[in-house]
MARMAR-743932 format. One record per residue (C-alpha): residue number from 1; residue in three letters; x, y, z. Coordinates in Angstrom, 1 decimal, padded with zeros to 4 digits. Last residue first. Layout:
N
> NUM ALA X Y Z .
...
This chain:
558
> 558 THR -007.6 060.3 -068.3 .
> 557 ALA -008.3 060.3 -064.6 .
> 556 ASP -006.1 063.3 -063.5 .
> 555 ALA -005.2 062.4 -060.1 .
> 554 GLY -005.1 065.4 -057.5 .
> 553 ALA -002.7 067.8 -057.0 .
> 552 GLY -001.4 068.4 -052.9 .
> 551 GLY -001.0 072.0 -052.2 .
> 550 GLU 002.0 074.6 -052.8 .
> 549 GLY 004.4 072.7 -051.5 .
> 548 ALA 006.5 070.8 -053.8 .
> 547 ARG 003.5 069.2 -055.6 .
> 546 ARG 002.5 072.4 -056.4 .
> 545 LYS 005.8 073.4 -057.5 .
> 544 ALA 006.3 070.8 -059.7 .
> 543 GLY 002.9 071.0 -061.3 .
> 542 SER 004.0 074.4 -062.2 .
> 541 ALA 007.4 073.2 -063.5 .
> 540 GLU 005.5 070.2 -065.4 .
> 539 ARG 002.8 072.1 -067.3 .
> 538 ALA 005.5 074.9 -068.3 .
> 537 GLY 007.6 072.3 -069.4 .
> 536 GLY 005.3 070.7 -071.4 .
> 535 GLY 004.1 072.6 -074.3 .
> 534 GLY 006.4 072.7 -077.0 .
> 533 PRO 009.6 073.0 -075.4 .
> 532 ARG 008.6 075.4 -072.4 .
> 531 LYS 011.8 076.3 -070.8 .
> 530 ARG 013.6 075.1 -067.6 .
> 529 SER 012.4 071.3 -067.6 .
> 528 GLY 012.4 069.9 -064.1 .
> 527 HIS 015.4 067.5 -063.8 .
> 526 LYS 017.6 068.7 -060.6 .
> 525 GLU 016.0 071.4 -059.6 .
> 524 TYR 012.5 069.6 -060.5 .
> 523 VAL 013.9 066.4 -057.9 .
> 522 ALA 014.5 068.6 -055.3 .
> 521 ALA 011.2 069.7 -055.1 .
> 520 ALA 009.9 066.7 -054.8 .
> 519 GLU 012.3 065.6 -051.9 .
> 518 ALA 011.0 068.4 -050.0 .
> 517 LYS 007.4 067.4 -050.9 .
> 516 THR 008.1 064.1 -050.3 .
> 515 ASP 009.8 064.8 -047.2 .
> 514 ALA 006.8 066.9 -045.4 .
> 513 LYS 004.3 064.2 -046.1 .
> 512 ALA 001.1 065.1 -048.2 .
> 511 ARG 002.4 063.4 -051.2 .
> 510 VAL 002.3 060.0 -049.0 .
> 509 ARG -001.8 060.5 -048.4 .
> 508 ALA -002.4 061.9 -051.5 .
> 507 PHE -000.8 058.5 -053.3 .
> 506 GLU -002.4 056.3 -051.2 .
> 505 SER -005.7 057.7 -051.4 .
> 504 VAL -005.5 058.0 -055.0 .
> 503 ALA -004.4 054.2 -055.4 .
> 502 ARG -007.3 053.6 -053.5 .
> 501 ARG -010.2 055.3 -054.9 .
> 500 TYR -008.7 053.8 -058.8 .
> 499 SER -008.4 050.2 -057.0 .
> 498 ALA -012.2 050.5 -055.8 .
> 497 ALA -013.6 051.9 -059.4 .
> 496 GLY -011.7 049.1 -061.4 .
> 495 ASP -012.4 046.4 -058.7 .
> 494 VAL -009.4 043.6 -059.6 .
> 493 ILE -009.3 040.6 -061.4 .
> 492 PRO -012.2 041.5 -064.4 .
> 491 ALA -014.1 038.7 -065.5 .
> 490 PRO -012.1 036.5 -067.7 .
> 489 TYR -013.2 036.0 -071.5 .
> 488 ASP -014.6 032.1 -072.7 .
> 487 VAL -015.2 030.9 -069.5 .
> 486 GLY -015.3 033.6 -066.7 .
> 485 ILE -017.7 035.4 -069.0 .
> 484 THR -019.2 033.4 -071.2 .
> 483 CYS -018.9 034.6 -075.0 .
> 482 GLY -021.0 032.8 -077.8 .
> 481 CYS -022.9 036.2 -079.0 .
> 480 GLU -026.4 034.8 -077.6 .
> 479 ARG -024.8 032.5 -074.9 .
> 478 GLN -023.2 035.9 -073.3 .
> 477 VAL -026.7 038.0 -074.1 .
> 476 ALA -028.6 035.6 -072.1 .
> 475 PRO -026.5 035.5 -069.0 .
> 474 PRO -027.0 039.2 -068.8 .
> 473 MET -024.0 041.5 -069.8 .
> 472 LYS -022.1 043.2 -067.2 .
> 471 HIS -018.9 041.3 -067.6 .
> 470 PRO -018.1 042.7 -071.4 .
> 469 GLU -017.5 046.2 -069.9 .
> 468 VAL -016.3 048.3 -072.6 .
> 467 MET -017.9 045.8 -075.3 .
> 466 HIS -021.3 045.8 -073.5 .
> 465 GLU -023.2 048.4 -075.7 .
> 464 ARG -021.5 047.3 -078.9 .
> 463 PRO -022.7 043.5 -079.0 .
> 462 VAL -020.3 041.1 -078.3 .
> 461 GLN -019.6 039.1 -081.5 .
> 460 GLU -015.6 039.8 -081.8 .
> 459 LEU -015.6 039.4 -077.6 .
> 458 GLU -013.5 036.3 -077.9 .
> 457 PRO -011.7 037.5 -080.9 .
> 456 VAL -009.7 039.8 -078.2 .
> 455 TRP -007.1 041.5 -080.9 .
> 454 ARG -009.1 042.5 -083.8 .
> 453 ARG -012.3 042.9 -082.0 .
> 452 ILE -010.8 045.0 -079.3 .
> 451 PHE -009.3 047.9 -082.3 .
> 450 GLU -012.7 047.2 -084.0 .
> 449 TYR -014.5 049.1 -081.1 .
> 448 ASP -017.3 049.9 -083.4 .
> 447 GLY -016.5 053.2 -083.8 .
> 446 GLY -012.5 052.8 -083.3 .
> 445 ALA -010.5 052.0 -080.2 .
> 444 HIS -009.4 055.4 -079.4 .
> 443 ASP -012.2 057.4 -077.5 .
> 442 GLU -014.6 054.8 -075.9 .
> 441 ALA -011.6 052.1 -075.4 .
> 440 GLN -009.6 054.9 -073.4 .
> 439 LYS -012.8 055.8 -071.5 .
> 438 ALA -013.5 052.3 -070.4 .
> 437 PRO -009.8 052.0 -069.9 .
> 436 SER -009.8 054.7 -067.7 .
> 435 TYR -005.9 056.1 -067.4 .
> 434 ILE -004.6 057.4 -063.8 .
> 433 ARG -002.4 060.4 -064.2 .
> 432 THR -001.0 061.3 -060.9 .
> 431 ALA 000.3 064.3 -061.7 .
> 430 ASN 004.5 065.1 -062.5 .
> 429 ILE 007.3 066.4 -060.3 .
> 428 GLY 007.3 063.7 -057.6 .
> 427 THR 008.6 061.4 -059.6 .
> 426 THR 006.8 058.3 -058.5 .
> 425 GLY 003.8 058.3 -060.2 .
> 424 ALA 003.9 055.2 -062.1 .
> 423 GLN 003.6 057.1 -065.6 .
> 422 MET 006.5 059.3 -064.5 .
> 421 GLN 009.0 056.1 -063.4 .
> 420 PHE 007.9 054.8 -066.2 .
> 419 GLN 008.9 057.7 -068.7 .
> 418 PRO 012.4 058.1 -066.6 .
> 417 TYR 013.4 054.2 -067.3 .
> 416 HIS 012.3 053.7 -070.8 .
> 415 ILE 012.9 056.9 -072.3 .
> 414 GLY 017.1 057.0 -071.4 .
> 413 PRO 016.7 053.1 -071.5 .
> 412 GLU 015.6 052.7 -075.8 .
> 411 TYR 013.3 050.2 -076.3 .
> 410 ASP 012.0 050.5 -079.6 .
> 409 LEU 011.4 046.9 -080.3 .
> 408 PHE 009.1 047.5 -077.0 .
> 407 LEU 008.0 043.8 -075.8 .
> 406 ARG 011.7 043.1 -074.2 .
> 405 ALA 011.6 046.5 -072.6 .
> 404 MET 008.4 046.1 -071.2 .
> 403 VAL 009.4 042.9 -069.7 .
> 402 PRO 012.6 044.4 -068.1 .
> 401 THR 010.5 047.5 -066.9 .
> 400 LEU 007.4 046.0 -065.2 .
> 399 ARG 009.0 044.7 -062.5 .
> 398 ARG 010.8 047.7 -061.5 .
> 397 TRP 007.4 049.4 -061.8 .
> 396 ASP 005.8 048.0 -058.8 .
> 395 LEU 002.3 046.6 -059.0 .
> 394 TRP -001.0 047.9 -057.7 .
> 393 LEU -002.8 046.6 -060.4 .
> 392 GLN -005.3 049.4 -060.8 .
> 391 TYR -002.2 052.1 -060.3 .
> 390 SER 000.8 050.4 -061.3 .
> 389 ALA -000.5 047.9 -063.8 .
> 388 PHE -003.4 050.3 -065.1 .
> 387 SER -001.1 053.2 -065.6 .
> 386 VAL 001.7 051.1 -066.9 .
> 385 LEU -000.8 049.7 -069.7 .
> 384 LEU -002.8 052.9 -070.4 .
> 383 CYS 000.6 054.6 -070.6 .
> 382 ARG 001.4 052.5 -073.3 .
> 381 MET -002.0 052.9 -074.8 .
> 380 ARG -001.1 056.9 -075.0 .
> 379 PHE 002.6 056.4 -076.3 .
> 378 ASN 001.0 054.2 -080.0 .
> 377 LEU 002.2 050.8 -079.4 .
> 376 TRP 004.6 048.9 -081.2 .
> 375 GLY 006.4 045.6 -080.4 .
> 374 SER 004.3 043.9 -083.1 .
> 373 HIS 002.5 041.0 -082.0 .
> 372 HIS 003.4 041.0 -078.3 .
> 371 LEU 002.4 044.5 -078.5 .
> 370 SER -001.5 043.9 -079.9 .
> 369 ARG -001.6 041.6 -076.9 .
> 368 MET -000.9 044.0 -074.6 .
> 367 CYS -003.1 046.7 -076.0 .
> 366 ALA -006.0 044.7 -076.7 .
> 365 ASP -006.2 043.4 -072.8 .
> 364 VAL -005.9 046.7 -071.9 .
> 363 MET -008.8 047.7 -074.0 .
> 362 PRO -011.2 044.9 -072.7 .
> 361 PHE -010.5 045.4 -069.2 .
> 360 GLY -011.0 041.0 -067.9 .
> 359 THR -007.5 041.1 -067.2 .
> 358 ARG -006.3 038.7 -069.6 .
> 357 GLY -004.0 040.2 -072.2 .
> 356 ASN -001.0 037.9 -071.1 .
> 355 LEU 001.1 040.3 -069.2 .
> 354 TRP -001.8 042.0 -067.4 .
> 353 ALA -002.8 037.8 -066.2 .
> 352 GLU 000.6 037.3 -065.7 .
> 351 TYR 001.3 040.3 -063.3 .
> 350 LYS -002.5 039.6 -061.7 .
> 349 THR -001.3 036.0 -060.5 .
> 348 GLU 002.3 037.3 -059.5 .
> 347 ASP 000.9 040.0 -057.0 .
> 346 PHE 004.1 042.0 -055.9 .
> 345 ASP 003.5 043.3 -052.2 .
> 344 LYS 005.1 046.7 -051.7 .
> 343 ARG 003.5 049.0 -053.7 .
> 342 LEU 003.9 051.9 -051.5 .
> 341 GLU 006.2 052.7 -048.7 .
> 340 ASP 009.2 053.3 -051.6 .
> 339 TYR 007.0 056.5 -052.3 .
> 338 THR 009.2 058.5 -049.7 .
> 337 SER 012.1 058.0 -052.1 .
> 336 VAL 011.2 060.4 -054.8 .
> 335 MET 013.2 059.8 -057.9 .
> 334 ASN 012.0 056.0 -056.8 .
> 333 GLU 015.0 053.6 -057.3 .
> 332 HIS 015.9 051.1 -060.6 .
> 331 GLU 016.6 052.7 -063.6 .
> 330 ILE 016.4 056.6 -062.1 .
> 329 SER 020.0 055.1 -060.5 .
> 328 PRO 021.7 056.8 -063.8 .
> 327 GLN 021.0 060.2 -062.4 .
> 326 ASP 022.4 062.8 -065.5 .
> 325 HIS 021.9 060.2 -067.9 .
> 324 LEU 018.8 059.2 -066.8 .
> 323 LYS 017.4 062.3 -066.9 .
> 322 GLN 018.9 063.8 -069.9 .
> 321 SER 017.2 060.8 -072.0 .
> 320 PHE 014.1 062.5 -070.8 .
> 319 HIS 015.0 065.5 -072.6 .
> 318 SER 016.3 063.9 -075.5 .
> 317 ARG 013.5 062.4 -076.4 .
> 316 TRP 011.1 065.6 -075.1 .
> 315 ARG 013.0 067.5 -078.0 .
> 314 LEU 011.9 064.8 -080.3 .
> 313 ARG 008.5 065.3 -079.2 .
> 312 ALA 008.4 068.8 -079.6 .
> 311 GLY 009.1 068.4 -083.5 .
> 310 HIS 006.6 065.7 -083.5 .
> 309 ALA 003.4 067.9 -082.5 .
> 308 ALA 005.3 071.0 -084.9 .
> 307 LEU 004.8 069.0 -087.6 .
> 306 SER 001.5 068.0 -087.0 .
> 305 LYS 000.2 071.6 -086.7 .
> 304 LEU 002.2 072.9 -089.6 .
> 303 TRP 000.7 069.6 -092.0 .
> 302 GLY -003.1 069.8 -090.8 .
> 301 GLY -004.5 070.8 -094.4 .
> 300 THR -001.8 073.2 -096.0 .
> 299 GLU -003.8 074.7 -098.4 .
> 298 GLU -002.0 076.8 -101.2 .
> 297 GLY -001.9 080.5 -101.0 .
> 296 SER 001.8 081.1 -101.8 .
> 295 ARG 002.3 081.8 -098.4 .
> 294 LYS 001.1 078.7 -097.4 .
> 293 LEU 002.8 076.6 -100.1 .
> 292 ALA 006.2 078.8 -097.9 .
> 291 ARG 005.3 077.1 -094.7 .
> 290 VAL 004.8 073.3 -095.9 .
> 289 GLU 008.3 073.7 -097.5 .
> 288 GLU 009.6 075.4 -094.5 .
> 287 GLN 007.9 072.8 -092.2 .
> 286 ARG 009.4 070.1 -094.6 .
> 285 ARG 013.1 071.4 -094.2 .
> 284 SER 012.6 071.4 -090.7 .
> 283 LEU 011.1 067.9 -089.9 .
> 282 ALA 014.2 067.2 -092.3 .
> 281 GLN 016.4 068.6 -090.0 .
> 280 PHE 015.3 066.8 -086.9 .
> 279 THR 015.3 063.6 -088.7 .
> 278 TYR 019.0 064.2 -090.0 .
> 277 ARG 019.7 065.0 -086.5 .
> 276 LEU 018.4 062.1 -084.7 .
> 275 SER 020.2 059.6 -086.9 .
> 274 VAL 018.4 057.0 -088.6 .
> 273 HIS 019.6 053.0 -088.3 .
> 272 GLY 020.6 054.3 -084.5 .
> 271 TRP 018.9 051.8 -083.1 .
> 270 ALA 016.6 053.7 -080.7 .
> 269 LEU 016.1 056.1 -083.4 .
> 268 TYR 015.2 053.3 -086.0 .
> 267 PRO 013.3 051.8 -083.3 .
> 266 SER 011.3 054.8 -082.8 .
> 265 LEU 010.5 055.8 -086.4 .
> 264 ARG 007.1 054.6 -086.5 .
> 263 SER 006.1 058.7 -087.5 .
> 262 CYS 002.3 057.8 -086.4 .
> 261 SER -000.2 058.6 -088.8 .
> 260 ASP -000.1 054.8 -089.9 .
> 259 TRP -000.6 052.6 -086.9 .
> 258 GLY -001.5 056.1 -084.8 .
> 257 THR -004.9 055.5 -086.7 .
> 256 LEU -006.0 052.4 -084.9 .
> 255 PRO -004.0 052.4 -081.3 .
> 254 SER -005.4 056.1 -081.5 .
> 253 SER -004.0 058.9 -079.9 .
> 252 LEU -001.6 060.2 -082.6 .
> 251 GLU -004.8 061.0 -084.9 .
> 250 GLU -005.6 064.5 -084.4 .
> 249 SER -001.7 065.2 -084.2 .
> 248 TYR -000.4 062.8 -086.6 .
> 247 ARG -003.1 063.9 -089.6 .
> 246 GLU -000.3 065.4 -092.0 .
> 245 GLY 002.2 062.8 -091.2 .
> 244 ARG 001.4 060.1 -093.9 .
> 243 THR 002.0 061.5 -097.2 .
> 242 GLU 005.7 063.3 -097.5 .
> 241 PHE 007.2 063.5 -093.8 .
> 240 PHE 005.7 060.4 -092.7 .
> 239 SER 006.9 058.5 -096.1 .
> 238 ARG 010.1 060.1 -096.1 .
> 237 LEU 010.8 058.8 -092.4 .
> 236 THR 009.8 055.1 -093.4 .
> 235 ALA 012.1 055.2 -096.2 .
> 234 LEU 014.8 056.7 -094.6 .
> 233 GLY 014.3 053.7 -091.8 .
> 232 ALA 014.1 051.0 -094.3 .
> 231 ALA 017.2 051.6 -096.1 .
> 230 GLU 018.9 052.0 -092.6 .
> 229 GLY 017.8 049.2 -091.4 .
> 228 GLY 015.6 047.3 -089.6 .
> 227 HIS 012.1 045.5 -090.5 .
> 226 GLN 009.0 046.7 -088.4 .
> 225 ALA 007.4 043.7 -086.5 .
> 224 SER 004.0 042.2 -087.6 .
> 223 PRO 004.6 038.8 -086.4 .
> 222 ARG 006.5 039.8 -083.3 .
> 221 ARG 008.1 035.9 -082.5 .
> 220 GLY 009.3 034.6 -079.5 .
> 219 THR 013.1 034.3 -077.7 .
> 218 HIS 014.4 035.6 -074.6 .
> 217 ALA 017.9 034.0 -073.3 .
> 216 VAL 019.6 034.6 -076.6 .
> 215 ASP 022.4 032.0 -077.2 .
> 214 CYS 024.2 033.9 -079.7 .
> 213 ALA 024.3 030.8 -082.2 .
> 212 VAL 020.4 030.8 -081.7 .
> 211 SER 019.7 034.5 -081.8 .
> 210 PRO 021.2 034.6 -085.5 .
> 209 LEU 025.0 035.6 -086.2 .
> 208 ILE 026.1 038.1 -088.6 .
> 207 ALA 029.5 036.8 -089.8 .
> 206 GLY 033.1 037.0 -089.4 .
> 205 ARG 035.3 039.6 -090.9 .
> 204 LEU 038.9 037.8 -090.4 .
> 203 ILE 041.3 040.2 -089.3 .
> 202 THR 044.6 039.6 -091.3 .
> 201 ARG 042.9 038.6 -094.4 .
> 200 GLY 039.8 040.7 -094.4 .
> 199 SER 041.9 043.3 -095.0 .
> 198 VAL 042.0 046.5 -092.2 .
> 197 LEU 039.5 048.5 -094.1 .
> 196 ARG 040.5 052.2 -096.4 .
> 195 LEU 037.2 053.7 -097.1 .
> 194 SER 035.5 055.7 -099.8 .
> 193 GLY 032.9 058.5 -100.2 .
> 192 PRO 032.8 058.7 -096.6 .
> 191 ALA 029.1 059.7 -095.7 .
> 190 ASP 028.5 063.3 -094.8 .
> 189 ILE 028.3 064.6 -091.4 .
> 188 GLN 025.3 066.5 -091.2 .
> 187 PRO 025.7 070.1 -090.2 .
> 186 ARG 024.9 071.4 -086.6 .
> 185 CYS 020.9 072.5 -086.1 .
> 184 MET 020.4 069.3 -084.1 .
> 183 GLN 023.8 070.3 -081.8 .
> 182 ALA 022.6 073.7 -081.3 .
> 181 SER 019.4 073.2 -081.0 .
> 180 TRP 020.2 071.1 -078.0 .
> 179 LYS 022.7 073.3 -076.5 .
> 178 LYS 019.9 076.1 -077.1 .
> 177 ALA 017.3 073.8 -075.0 .
> 176 TRP 019.6 072.9 -072.4 .
> 175 SER 020.5 076.6 -072.0 .
> 174 GLY 016.9 077.8 -071.8 .
> 173 GLU 017.4 078.6 -067.7 .
> 172 ASP 020.5 078.2 -066.4 .
> 171 LEU 022.4 074.8 -066.7 .
> 170 GLU 023.7 073.3 -063.5 .
> 169 SER 020.2 071.0 -063.2 .
> 168 HIS 021.1 069.7 -066.8 .
> 167 ARG 024.1 068.1 -066.0 .
> 166 VAL 027.0 069.5 -068.4 .
> 165 ASP 027.5 066.7 -070.9 .
> 164 SER 024.0 067.5 -072.8 .
> 163 VAL 022.1 065.0 -074.6 .
> 162 GLY 020.7 065.6 -078.2 .
> 161 ASP 021.4 062.1 -078.9 .
> 160 GLN 024.5 062.3 -081.5 .
> 159 ALA 027.8 063.1 -079.2 .
> 158 CYS 031.2 061.2 -080.2 .
> 157 GLN 033.0 059.2 -077.8 .
> 156 THR 036.4 059.1 -078.8 .
> 155 TRP 038.9 056.6 -077.2 .
> 154 SER 042.3 056.6 -077.2 .
> 153 VAL 044.3 053.3 -076.8 .
> 152 GLY 047.4 053.4 -074.4 .
> 151 HIS 047.2 050.1 -073.6 .
> 150 ALA 045.9 050.3 -069.7 .
> 149 ASP 043.7 053.7 -070.8 .
> 148 ALA 041.7 051.7 -073.7 .
> 147 TRP 041.4 048.7 -070.6 .
> 146 GLU 040.0 051.2 -068.3 .
> 145 SER 037.7 052.5 -071.0 .
> 144 VAL 036.1 049.2 -071.5 .
> 143 ARG 035.5 048.4 -068.4 .
> 142 ALA 033.7 051.3 -067.4 .
> 141 ASN 032.1 051.2 -070.8 .
> 140 ARG 030.5 047.7 -070.3 .
> 139 ALA 029.5 048.8 -066.6 .
> 138 ARG 027.7 051.7 -068.1 .
> 137 SER 026.2 049.4 -070.5 .
> 136 ILE 024.6 046.9 -068.1 .
> 135 ALA 023.4 049.8 -065.6 .
> 134 ASN 020.9 051.2 -068.6 .
> 133 GLY 022.8 053.4 -071.6 .
> 132 VAL 022.5 056.6 -072.6 .
> 131 GLU 025.2 056.5 -075.3 .
> 130 ARG 028.6 058.4 -077.0 .
> 129 HIS 028.9 057.3 -080.4 .
> 128 SER 032.2 055.6 -081.2 .
> 127 LEU 035.8 055.6 -081.9 .
> 126 LEU 038.6 053.9 -080.6 .
> 125 ARG 041.9 055.1 -081.6 .
> 124 LYS 045.9 053.3 -081.8 .
> 123 ILE 044.6 049.6 -081.8 .
> 122 PRO 047.7 047.3 -082.8 .
> 121 LEU 046.9 044.8 -085.0 .
> 120 LEU 046.6 040.7 -084.1 .
> 119 ALA 046.8 041.6 -079.8 .
> 118 HIS 044.4 044.7 -080.2 .
> 117 LEU 042.0 043.0 -082.0 .
> 116 ALA 042.3 040.1 -079.4 .
> 115 ALA 042.1 042.8 -076.2 .
> 114 LEU 038.9 044.3 -078.2 .
> 113 VAL 037.2 041.3 -077.9 .
> 112 GLU 038.2 041.0 -074.5 .
> 111 VAL 036.8 043.8 -073.7 .
> 110 ALA 033.2 043.8 -075.5 .
> 109 ASP 032.8 040.2 -073.9 .
> 108 GLY 032.2 038.0 -076.8 .
> 107 LEU 030.4 037.2 -080.4 .
> 106 ARG 032.4 039.2 -083.2 .
> 105 LEU 031.3 040.7 -086.2 .
> 104 THR 034.0 042.9 -088.4 .
> 103 LEU 031.5 044.8 -091.4 .
> 102 GLY 032.4 044.9 -095.0 .
> 101 GLY 035.5 045.2 -097.5 .
> 100 ASP 036.6 041.7 -098.6 .
> 99 ASP 037.5 043.1 -102.5 .
> 98 GLY 039.8 045.9 -102.2 .
> 97 SER 038.6 049.5 -100.9 .
> 96 ALA 035.8 049.9 -099.1 .
> 95 ILE 032.8 052.3 -100.8 .
> 94 THR 030.3 049.2 -102.1 .
> 93 ARG 031.3 046.8 -099.4 .
> 92 VAL 030.3 049.7 -096.5 .
> 91 ARG 026.4 049.5 -098.2 .
> 90 GLY 026.1 046.3 -098.3 .
> 89 ASP 027.7 045.8 -094.6 .
> 88 LEU 025.4 048.3 -094.0 .
> 87 ASP 021.9 047.0 -094.1 .
> 86 ALA 022.9 043.4 -093.4 .
> 85 LEU 024.0 045.1 -090.1 .
> 84 GLY 020.3 046.4 -089.8 .
> 83 GLU 018.7 043.4 -090.5 .
> 82 ASN 020.8 041.8 -087.9 .
> 81 ILE 019.9 045.0 -085.3 .
> 80 PHE 015.9 043.9 -086.2 .
> 79 VAL 016.3 040.1 -085.7 .
> 78 HIS 018.3 040.5 -082.1 .
> 77 HIS 016.0 043.1 -081.2 .
> 76 ALA 012.4 040.9 -081.8 .
> 75 GLU 014.9 038.1 -080.2 .
> 74 HIS 014.6 039.9 -076.6 .
> 73 TYR 016.8 042.1 -074.6 .
> 72 SER 015.7 043.5 -071.3 .
> 71 ASP 016.0 040.6 -069.3 .
> 70 SER 019.7 040.1 -070.3 .
> 69 GLN 020.9 037.5 -071.8 .
> 68 LEU 022.1 038.8 -075.2 .
> 67 HIS 023.4 042.1 -073.4 .
> 66 CYS 025.9 040.8 -071.3 .
> 65 PRO 026.5 038.2 -074.1 .
> 64 GLU 027.8 040.5 -076.0 .
> 63 TYR 027.5 040.5 -080.1 .
> 62 VAL 030.3 042.8 -081.4 .
> 61 TYR 030.0 045.3 -084.4 .
> 60 LEU 033.0 046.5 -085.7 .
> 59 LEU 034.3 048.7 -088.3 .
> 58 LEU 037.6 048.3 -088.7 .
> 57 LEU 040.4 051.2 -090.3 .
> 56 PRO 043.3 051.6 -092.1 .
> 55 GLU 045.6 054.8 -090.6 .
> 54 PRO 045.9 057.8 -092.4 .
> 53 LEU 043.0 059.1 -090.7 .
> 52 ALA 040.1 060.9 -092.5 .
> 51 ALA 038.1 057.7 -092.7 .
> 50 ALA 038.0 057.3 -088.7 .
> 49 LEU 036.8 061.0 -088.6 .
> 48 ALA 034.1 060.3 -091.1 .
> 47 LEU 033.2 056.7 -089.0 .
> 46 PRO 033.1 058.7 -085.7 .
> 45 GLU 030.5 061.6 -086.8 .
> 44 HIS 027.9 058.7 -088.8 .
> 43 ASP 025.4 061.1 -090.2 .
> 42 HIS 024.9 059.0 -093.2 .
> 41 LEU 026.2 055.1 -093.1 .
> 40 ARG 024.2 053.5 -090.4 .
> 39 VAL 024.4 051.0 -087.2 .
> 38 ASP 024.5 053.9 -083.9 .
> 37 ARG 022.9 052.0 -081.5 .
> 36 LYS 026.4 050.1 -081.0 .
> 35 LEU 029.3 050.1 -083.8 .
> 34 TRP 032.7 050.4 -082.7 .
> 33 VAL 035.0 052.3 -085.2 .
> 32 VAL 038.2 050.8 -084.9 .
> 31 ASN 041.6 052.8 -085.6 .
> 30 MET 044.6 050.9 -086.9 .
> 29 ASP 048.5 049.9 -086.2 .
> 28 LEU 051.7 048.9 -087.7 .
> 27 SER 050.5 049.1 -091.3 .
> 26 ILE 052.6 048.5 -094.2 .
> 25 GLU 052.9 049.2 -097.7 .
> 24 GLY 053.6 046.5 -100.1 .
> 23 ARG 053.2 048.8 -103.2 .
> 22 TYR 049.3 049.0 -103.3 .
> 21 GLY 048.0 051.0 -106.5 .
> 20 PRO 044.4 050.4 -105.8 .
> 19 ARG 043.5 049.3 -101.7 .
> 18 GLU 044.0 046.7 -099.3 .
> 17 LEU 046.6 048.4 -096.6 .
> 16 LEU 048.9 045.1 -095.5 .
> 15 ALA 048.1 044.5 -091.8 .
> 14 PHE 051.1 043.9 -089.4 .
> 13 HIS 049.9 042.3 -086.6 .
> 12 ALA 049.8 039.0 -087.8 .
> 11 HIS 053.5 038.4 -087.7 .
> 10 LYS 054.3 035.5 -090.1 .
> 9 ARG 052.7 037.5 -093.8 .
> 8 GLY 054.6 040.4 -092.5 .
> 7 PHE 058.0 038.6 -091.6 .
> 6 SER 057.9 037.2 -095.0 .
> 5 SER 056.9 040.0 -097.0 .
> 4 SER 060.1 041.4 -095.9 .
> 3 PHE 060.1 044.0 -093.2 .
> 2 PRO 061.9 047.5 -093.4 .
> 1 ARG 062.7 049.7 -090.8 .
């Protein structure tokens, strides 16, 4: 049916295709690529699929109040996301036809945004990446799915995270690892060479919005946070595999050396500025390069060991996300319910001291203050913070996850909640690991405890022999170094030895119950590693069997 140009201008749901050689062609519908945690051009399957279809497409990002005002979202996330959006918008404009190409940005509920766009120009297909999200994301996805079904919109969700659609418990031994490897080894999706976007005169593009315009609930600066964007992420990846990563396996445990020797890719993977498959394949290529050098007789240093260690952690990343995918209740419920009887009383005073780095335990306080400043901390020190809060302060992990989600620039639900339960001891299949703040300081704070001196300046002049336990300094030494305990720096808010003994005793008591053993066995059958990916699976399996009925495992004071 022919339409006059005046009819097309009057009815905005008919879009003129803006492309070279345009001769008045009219599109009756469009496809929408919904960007979430995948703001990039490379290895982007939904974008490649949409680019190959005949209809024009819309690249849509929605600032959703349900996330913006949630307790797991922070202004630092917003800044990082916006940097990624700005980067992608610039890249898209270089390959989009016409002079008004770019991202389409909206503020509002996802369903309402999609409905409004659908009224302007009918959406034929909605394409996005699947996500292992928190309860907010899952509820939103359910509403979008219902809306799409009701309006005849086909919604395609593509995998990108190594998580299997088949539940872990339903796979044979080794099958999950094979599925993961198959997904990671698939050829990457090439970035499209050109894009036909819906005209910006038909659907306005919108703008990248600062946090104040989005009414972000939790604000504040992270002065040394990483910058977002595909370009920054790929540069970080290259520097790790070319130079920084050689000492990764030796230096990842220290917050000092880990700052440079860790990959620092976690926020780019979490927010999708770099794809997991791209990272894994870059790792594999680097391994082949190093092996070739070694075969030729060249010295390769610590590269092979470090690359293998990093590869194992990429697999573990997906393995933990699989747990939340298979059992979303992990976000809010103990995996073994018998642990519900522990940590009943939440001490707000201890919580505030922990959160603000004022516990009187120097390594704990240094780690927390560093985290506030940068949004990043190496894995071992994250474990220290959660272990200390969970065991020695006896705080329920469920009250800790929101604030730590805000603090971690690389907050990713699939890792966040299963890891919290693992470190808090409520999975039933992992050893009770209570990290000693003193030992972590001695091992990882530097030869002269420079990590503590930097982040806890009250202790800067404290003699080395008193740095781990400054509350034991004689009064004369306190006066001499200008640090009076209880005035300039707090005394310990708990007795470290007594709180350790209490935690060990309470967990041993609950672990010995028949119900605990039965539930732990069920958890292992559902989530336990069937194959040893880099070493962790066998330890998890054997530990689970002990705790499920072959005797209780004692606490590991690390």
